[in-house]
C-alpha positions in Angstrom: 83.1 119.1 62.7 80.1 121.9 62.4 79.6 125.4 62.6 77.7 128.7 63.6 77.4 131.1 61.2 76.8 134.8 62.1 75.6 137.2 59.5 75.0 140.7 60.5 74.6 144.2 58.4 72.8 147.3 58.1 70.2 146.1 55.9 69.0 142.6 54.7 70.8 142.8 51.4 73.9 144.4 53.0 74.9 141.8 55.5 78.7 140.8 56.3 80.1 137.7 57.7 80.9 137.9 61.5 82.9 135.1 62.8 82.7 131.2 61.9 82.8 129.2 64.9 83.0 125.1 65.1 80.4 123.5 67.0 80.3 119.8 67.8 76.5 119.9 68.2 75.7 121.0 64.6 75.5 123.8 61.9 73.3 126.9 61.9 72.7 130.0 60.4 71.9 133.2 62.2 71.0 136.4 60.0 70.0 139.8 61.4 69.9 143.4 60.9 71.2 145.5 63.8 68.3 147.3 65.4 65.4 145.3 63.8 63.5 142.7 65.5 63.1 140.2 62.5 66.2 137.5 62.5 66.5 134.5 60.3 68.0 130.9 62.1 68.5 127.8 60.0 67.5 125.1 60.3 65.1 126.8 62.8 65.1 129.2 66.0 64.7 126.3 68.4 67.4 124.1 67.0 69.8 126.9 66.9 69.2 128.3 70.4 70.4 124.6 71.4 73.0 124.4 69.4 74.5 127.8 70.6 73.9 126.9 74.1 75.6 123.5 73.9 78.6 125.8 72.0 78.5 128.3 75.1 78.5 125.4 77.9 81.7 124.4 76.5 84.8 125.5 78.3 86.0 128.5 77.0 89.6 127.6 76.1 88.1 125.0 73.5 85.5 127.5 72.2 88.7 129.8 71.4 90.4 127.0 69.9 87.9 126.1 67.6 87.1 129.7 66.5 88.0 131.3 62.9 87.7 134.6 62.2 86.5 135.5 58.9 89.5 137.3 57.7 91.6 134.2 58.5 89.3 131.9 56.4 89.2 134.2 53.7 93.1 134.1 53.6 93.4 130.8 54.0 90.9 130.3 50.9 93.2 132.8 49.0 96.3 130.8 49.7 94.9 127.7 48.5 93.8 129.4 45.3 97.0 131.2 44.8 98.6 127.6 44.7 96.5 126.1 42.4 97.0 129.1 40.3 100.8 128.7 40.3 100.3 125.1 39.6 98.0 125.9 36.5 100.4 128.5 35.6 103.3 125.8 35.4 101.2 123.5 33.4 100.5 126.2 31.3 104.3 126.8 30.7 105.0 123.3 30.1 102.4 123.1 27.4 104.0 126.1 25.4 107.3 124.5 25.8 105.9 121.1 24.6 104.3 123.2 21.8 107.5 125.0 20.8 109.4 122.0 20.9 106.9 120.6 18.4 107.3 123.6 16.0 111.2 123.1 15.9 111.0 119.3 15.4 108.2 120.1 12.5 110.5 123.1 11.2 107.8 125.4 11.6 109.8 127.4 13.6 113.6 128.5 13.8 115.8 128.1 16.7 117.4 131.8 15.9 113.9 132.8 16.4 113.5 131.9 20.1 114.5 134.1 22.9 116.1 133.5 25.9 113.2 132.2 28.0 112.0 130.0 25.3 115.5 128.5 24.8 115.8 128.0 28.8 112.3 126.2 28.6 113.3 124.1 25.9 116.4 123.0 27.6 114.2 121.7 30.5 112.0 120.1 28.0 114.8 118.2 26.5 116.4 117.3 29.9 113.0 115.7 30.4 112.8 113.9 26.9 116.6 112.6 27.2 115.8 111.3 30.8 112.8 109.6 29.4 114.7 108.3 26.6 117.5 106.9 28.5 114.7 105.2 30.7 113.4 103.2 28.0 116.8 102.5 26.6 117.5 100.6 30.1 114.0 98.9 29.6 114.8 97.6 26.2 118.7 96.1 26.8 
């Protein structure tokens, strides 16, 4: 899948993204500033022009289906990153509980020093460890 990315702004350094369109012809990039005649096209003006013509020649319903608004694209990226953050937070919590469990086993920390959240987290760890022990016991018998 290929795309056309149009970038426009009030100056060369103050550019923002317009819309991201998927093109079967290839990828092209157009950067321009409104009111100026200088524009940048990648890979070249000729190839960009041909790719845009091919895109515009496709039926409108296909073009609209393949069009993605920049805001939608950004929301998709935010969602992906939020999911990875949640996974990292769960992994960090698991590691903290493992560390706390090890501190209890090594008598570095006493059980009465723990708060409710730590106790609930440890109960989950205990359940997982108990399940693993039961599985190993079954394998040995």
